[in-house]
Each structure stands twice: as C-alpha cells, then as structure tokens.
LOMARFI-397012 format. One record per residue (C-alpha): y, z, x; residue in one letter; residue number from 1. Coordinates in pm, 1 decimal, decimal comma. Layout:
<nulos>
<nulo><Y>Y</Y><Z>Z</Z><X>X</X><resn>a</resn><resi>NUM</resi></nulo>
...
</nulos>
This chain:
<nulos>
<nulo><Y>498,7</Y><Z>1926,5</Z><X>208,3</X><resn>m</resn><resi>1</resi></nulo>
<nulo><Y>191,8</Y><Z>2137,8</Z><X>269,8</X><resn>a</resn><resi>2</resi></nulo>
<nulo><Y>-110,0</Y><Z>1962,8</Z><X>410,6</X><resn>s</resn><resi>3</resi></nulo>
<nulo><Y>-378,3</Y><Z>1878,3</Z><X>154,5</X><resn>p</resn><resi>4</resi></nulo>
<nulo><Y>-673,4</Y><Z>2109,0</Z><X>115,0</X><resn>s</resn><resi>5</resi></nulo>
<nulo><Y>-1010,7</Y><Z>2013,3</Z><X>257,2</X><resn>k</resn><resi>6</resi></nulo>
<nulo><Y>-1129,4</Y><Z>1956,7</Z><X>-100,6</X><resn>n</resn><resi>7</resi></nulo>
<nulo><Y>-856,3</Y><Z>1704,1</Z><X>-183,6</X><resn>a</resn><resi>8</resi></nulo>
<nulo><Y>-1000,2</Y><Z>1368,3</Z><X>-277,9</X><resn>m</resn><resi>9</resi></nulo>
<nulo><Y>-867,6</Y><Z>1062,8</Z><X>-99,1</X><resn>y</resn><resi>10</resi></nulo>
<nulo><Y>-953,2</Y><Z>717,4</Z><X>-218,1</X><resn>y</resn><resi>11</resi></nulo>
<nulo><Y>-1022,2</Y><Z>445,1</Z><X>33,1</X><resn>k</resn><resi>12</resi></nulo>
<nulo><Y>-787,3</Y><Z>148,9</Z><X>38,2</X><resn>p</resn><resi>13</resi></nulo>
<nulo><Y>-924,1</Y><Z>-142,4</Z><X>-164,5</X><resn>l</resn><resi>14</resi></nulo>
<nulo><Y>-880,5</Y><Z>-418,2</Z><X>91,9</X><resn>l</resn><resi>15</resi></nulo>
<nulo><Y>-1111,7</Y><Z>-449,6</Z><X>390,5</X><resn>p</resn><resi>16</resi></nulo>
<nulo><Y>-1021,6</Y><Z>-305,8</Z><X>729,3</X><resn>r</resn><resi>17</resi></nulo>
<nulo><Y>-839,8</Y><Z>-562,1</Z><X>938,4</X><resn>g</resn><resi>18</resi></nulo>
<nulo><Y>-641,9</Y><Z>-705,4</Z><X>646,5</X><resn>t</resn><resi>19</resi></nulo>
<nulo><Y>-306,9</Y><Z>-820,4</Z><X>781,0</X><resn>g</resn><resi>20</resi></nulo>
<nulo><Y>6,5</Y><Z>-1018,4</Z><X>705,9</X><resn>k</resn><resi>21</resi></nulo>
<nulo><Y>-183,9</Y><Z>-1343,7</Z><X>747,5</X><resn>e</resn><resi>22</resi></nulo>
<nulo><Y>-391,5</Y><Z>-1257,2</Z><X>437,0</X><resn>d</resn><resi>23</resi></nulo>
<nulo><Y>-84,8</Y><Z>-1278,9</Z><X>211,0</X><resn>f</resn><resi>24</resi></nulo>
<nulo><Y>161,1</Y><Z>-1546,6</Z><X>105,6</X><resn>e</resn><resi>25</resi></nulo>
<nulo><Y>501,0</Y><Z>-1376,9</Z><X>82,5</X><resn>f</resn><resi>26</resi></nulo>
<nulo><Y>757,9</Y><Z>-1448,8</Z><X>-185,4</X><resn>g</resn><resi>27</resi></nulo>
<nulo><Y>1099,8</Y><Z>-1311,9</Z><X>-265,6</X><resn>q</resn><resi>28</resi></nulo>
<nulo><Y>1233,5</Y><Z>-970,3</Z><X>-169,0</X><resn>t</resn><resi>29</resi></nulo>
<nulo><Y>1219,4</Y><Z>-721,7</Z><X>-456,7</X><resn>l</resn><resi>30</resi></nulo>
<nulo><Y>1424,0</Y><Z>-449,8</Z><X>-287,8</X><resn>g</resn><resi>31</resi></nulo>
<nulo><Y>1543,0</Y><Z>-304,9</Z><X>42,3</X><resn>t</resn><resi>32</resi></nulo>
<nulo><Y>1575,5</Y><Z>45,6</Z><X>180,9</X><resn>g</resn><resi>33</resi></nulo>
<nulo><Y>1648,4</Y><Z>242,6</Z><X>495,3</X><resn>s</resn><resi>34</resi></nulo>
<nulo><Y>1316,1</Y><Z>163,5</Z><X>662,1</X><resn>f</resn><resi>35</resi></nulo>
<nulo><Y>1236,1</Y><Z>-184,8</Z><X>538,0</X><resn>g</resn><resi>36</resi></nulo>
<nulo><Y>1188,7</Y><Z>-396,6</Z><X>229,3</X><resn>r</resn><resi>37</resi></nulo>
<nulo><Y>950,7</Y><Z>-464,4</Z><X>-59,3</X><resn>v</resn><resi>38</resi></nulo>
<nulo><Y>838,6</Y><Z>-823,0</Z><X>-112,4</X><resn>r</resn><resi>39</resi></nulo>
<nulo><Y>617,2</Y><Z>-986,7</Z><X>-370,8</X><resn>v</resn><resi>40</resi></nulo>
<nulo><Y>305,8</Y><Z>-1145,0</Z><X>-222,2</X><resn>a</resn><resi>41</resi></nulo>
<nulo><Y>-8,3</Y><Z>-1328,4</Z><X>-319,7</X><resn>k</resn><resi>42</resi></nulo>
<nulo><Y>-336,4</Y><Z>-1197,1</Z><X>-177,4</X><resn>y</resn><resi>43</resi></nulo>
<nulo><Y>-514,6</Y><Z>-1510,7</Z><X>-52,9</X><resn>k</resn><resi>44</resi></nulo>
<nulo><Y>-865,4</Y><Z>-1367,7</Z><X>-89,1</X><resn>r</resn><resi>45</resi></nulo>
<nulo><Y>-830,7</Y><Z>-1222,2</Z><X>-442,0</X><resn>a</resn><resi>46</resi></nulo>
<nulo><Y>-1150,5</Y><Z>-1267,3</Z><X>-642,6</X><resn>d</resn><resi>47</resi></nulo>
<nulo><Y>-1060,0</Y><Z>-1475,0</Z><X>-950,6</X><resn>p</resn><resi>48</resi></nulo>
<nulo><Y>-1371,7</Y><Z>-1346,1</Z><X>-1132,7</X><resn>k</resn><resi>49</resi></nulo>
<nulo><Y>-1274,4</Y><Z>-979,4</Z><X>-1085,7</X><resn>s</resn><resi>50</resi></nulo>
<nulo><Y>-1130,0</Y><Z>-789,1</Z><X>-1381,7</X><resn>t</resn><resi>51</resi></nulo>
<nulo><Y>-916,5</Y><Z>-476,1</Z><X>-1412,4</X><resn>m</resn><resi>52</resi></nulo>
<nulo><Y>-1230,4</Y><Z>-283,1</Z><X>-1514,0</X><resn>d</resn><resi>53</resi></nulo>
<nulo><Y>-1366,8</Y><Z>-331,2</Z><X>-1161,2</X><resn>d</resn><resi>54</resi></nulo>
<nulo><Y>-1262,9</Y><Z>-31,7</Z><X>-942,9</X><resn>p</resn><resi>55</resi></nulo>
<nulo><Y>-1217,4</Y><Z>-267,5</Z><X>-644,8</X><resn>k</resn><resi>56</resi></nulo>
<nulo><Y>-993,0</Y><Z>-503,7</Z><X>-843,6</X><resn>y</resn><resi>57</resi></nulo>
<nulo><Y>-693,4</Y><Z>-633,4</Z><X>-651,0</X><resn>v</resn><resi>58</resi></nulo>
<nulo><Y>-444,7</Y><Z>-834,2</Z><X>-857,6</X><resn>p</resn><resi>59</resi></nulo>
<nulo><Y>-355,5</Y><Z>-1177,9</Z><X>-721,4</X><resn>p</resn><resi>60</resi></nulo>
<nulo><Y>11,5</Y><Z>-1072,7</Z><X>-699,6</X><resn>r</resn><resi>61</resi></nulo>
<nulo><Y>108,6</Y><Z>-749,9</Z><X>-527,5</X><resn>v</resn><resi>62</resi></nulo>
<nulo><Y>421,9</Y><Z>-579,6</Z><X>-394,8</X><resn>a</resn><resi>63</resi></nulo>
<nulo><Y>415,5</Y><Z>-527,5</Z><X>-18,0</X><resn>i</resn><resi>64</resi></nulo>
<nulo><Y>623,3</Y><Z>-248,9</Z><X>135,0</X><resn>k</resn><resi>65</resi></nulo>
<nulo><Y>715,3</Y><Z>-361,1</Z><X>487,0</X><resn>m</resn><resi>66</resi></nulo>
<nulo><Y>837,2</Y><Z>-74,3</Z><X>705,6</X><resn>l</resn><resi>67</resi></nulo>
<nulo><Y>1019,4</Y><Z>-72,8</Z><X>1040,0</X><resn>k</resn><resi>68</resi></nulo>
<nulo><Y>802,8</Y><Z>150,0</Z><X>1259,9</X><resn>k</resn><resi>69</resi></nulo>
<nulo><Y>1066,9</Y><Z>199,1</Z><X>1529,0</X><resn>q</resn><resi>70</resi></nulo>
<nulo><Y>1323,9</Y><Z>329,4</Z><X>1277,3</X><resn>a</resn><resi>71</resi></nulo>
<nulo><Y>1068,7</Y><Z>565,7</Z><X>1121,0</X><resn>i</resn><resi>72</resi></nulo>
<nulo><Y>975,7</Y><Z>708,9</Z><X>1462,0</X><resn>i</resn><resi>73</resi></nulo>
<nulo><Y>1337,3</Y><Z>730,0</Z><X>1580,3</X><resn>k</resn><resi>74</resi></nulo>
<nulo><Y>1446,1</Y><Z>921,5</Z><X>1268,6</X><resn>l</resn><resi>75</resi></nulo>
<nulo><Y>1136,3</Y><Z>1144,7</Z><X>1280,4</X><resn>k</resn><resi>76</resi></nulo>
<nulo><Y>1010,3</Y><Z>1040,9</Z><X>938,5</X><resn>q</resn><resi>77</resi></nulo>
<nulo><Y>646,9</Y><Z>975,2</Z><X>1035,1</X><resn>v</resn><resi>78</resi></nulo>
<nulo><Y>515,5</Y><Z>1280,5</Z><X>847,2</X><resn>d</resn><resi>79</resi></nulo>
<nulo><Y>703,9</Y><Z>1179,9</Z><X>532,3</X><resn>h</resn><resi>80</resi></nulo>
<nulo><Y>564,7</Y><Z>826,9</Z><X>540,7</X><resn>i</resn><resi>81</resi></nulo>
<nulo><Y>212,8</Y><Z>958,8</Z><X>603,1</X><resn>t</resn><resi>82</resi></nulo>
<nulo><Y>246,6</Y><Z>1201,1</Z><X>310,6</X><resn>n</resn><resi>83</resi></nulo>
<nulo><Y>369,7</Y><Z>920,4</Z><X>84,6</X><resn>e</resn><resi>84</resi></nulo>
<nulo><Y>67,3</Y><Z>708,4</Z><X>178,2</X><resn>k</resn><resi>85</resi></nulo>
<nulo><Y>-173,8</Y><Z>998,4</Z><X>116,8</X><resn>n</resn><resi>86</resi></nulo>
<nulo><Y>-21,0</Y><Z>1072,5</Z><X>-223,9</X><resn>i</resn><resi>87</resi></nulo>
<nulo><Y>-43,8</Y><Z>707,0</Z><X>-325,9</X><resn>l</resn><resi>88</resi></nulo>
<nulo><Y>-408,9</Y><Z>700,5</Z><X>-219,2</X><resn>l</resn><resi>89</resi></nulo>
<nulo><Y>-482,8</Y><Z>995,6</Z><X>-450,8</X><resn>m</resn><resi>90</resi></nulo>
<nulo><Y>-310,4</Y><Z>849,5</Z><X>-758,1</X><resn>l</resn><resi>91</resi></nulo>
<nulo><Y>-526,5</Y><Z>671,3</Z><X>-1011,7</X><resn>d</resn><resi>92</resi></nulo>
<nulo><Y>-338,3</Y><Z>608,7</Z><X>-1334,7</X><resn>h</resn><resi>93</resi></nulo>
<nulo><Y>-241,6</Y><Z>286,1</Z><X>-1513,5</X><resn>p</resn><resi>94</resi></nulo>
<nulo><Y>128,4</Y><Z>380,5</Z><X>-1514,7</X><resn>l</resn><resi>95</resi></nulo>
<nulo><Y>159,7</Y><Z>447,6</Z><X>-1140,4</X><resn>t</resn><resi>96</resi></nulo>
<nulo><Y>166,4</Y><Z>233,0</Z><X>-830,2</X><resn>v</resn><resi>97</resi></nulo>
<nulo><Y>-177,9</Y><Z>161,9</Z><X>-687,0</X><resn>r</resn><resi>98</resi></nulo>
<nulo><Y>-211,9</Y><Z>178,8</Z><X>-310,1</X><resn>h</resn><resi>99</resi></nulo>
<nulo><Y>-420,2</Y><Z>-112,7</Z><X>-188,0</X><resn>v</resn><resi>100</resi></nulo>
<nulo><Y>-411,9</Y><Z>-102,7</Z><X>193,1</X><resn>c</resn><resi>101</resi></nulo>
<nulo><Y>-220,7</Y><Z>-32,4</Z><X>510,8</X><resn>v</resn><resi>102</resi></nulo>
<nulo><Y>-164,9</Y><Z>-341,7</Z><X>723,9</X><resn>c</resn><resi>103</resi></nulo>
<nulo><Y>-63,8</Y><Z>-284,1</Z><X>1081,7</X><resn>v</resn><resi>104</resi></nulo>
</nulos>
C-alpha cells in the first residue's frame, strides 16, 4: 500500500494516552486469527452522560483486538498492521468499525 499523502487526514484516537488493559473489563472471545484474538470489553471510564452525537463518544462495550507483537515482527507484518490502524483512524461512518485507541 502506498504511503498516505501529506494532506491525508488522520483522526486522533478517542481514549486518552496511557489507556491500557487495566482500563477495561474483558469478556468472552469474539474471534481468533493468526496474530491474536478479538474480545468484548467494557471501558471502565465510559461517560454515562455521553451520547452518540458527541464526537468523543466511546460506547460502554467495545471489541478489543489483541495482537501478538512477536508473531507480527517475526512474520514481517508490521507495515500491514500499521496500515490497518491508519485506515481505521481515517474511517468515520456509522456502518464501519470505529478505531478508539492503541493500547501497548
């Protein structure tokens, strides 16, 4: 994939910097793949007064994609994962996945 132009708009993740696994209560696994799994989770600090009209709205339940960094590096897929993240950050449509944050 070609690198994005300098004029491409990237949206900032919605959760504050430093958000980590401890900020979520994890539930069942929704699916698995080559590099990890997707689990349902509850964001502990979700604002109950926030509505979907608020651009910073984070739903109380989210899907967390948990990736195995070592496998991604070993199979030289870092660029693909980075591109996926950048594409998700650009998307803003009610029928697509909304990227909320990257937790390290």
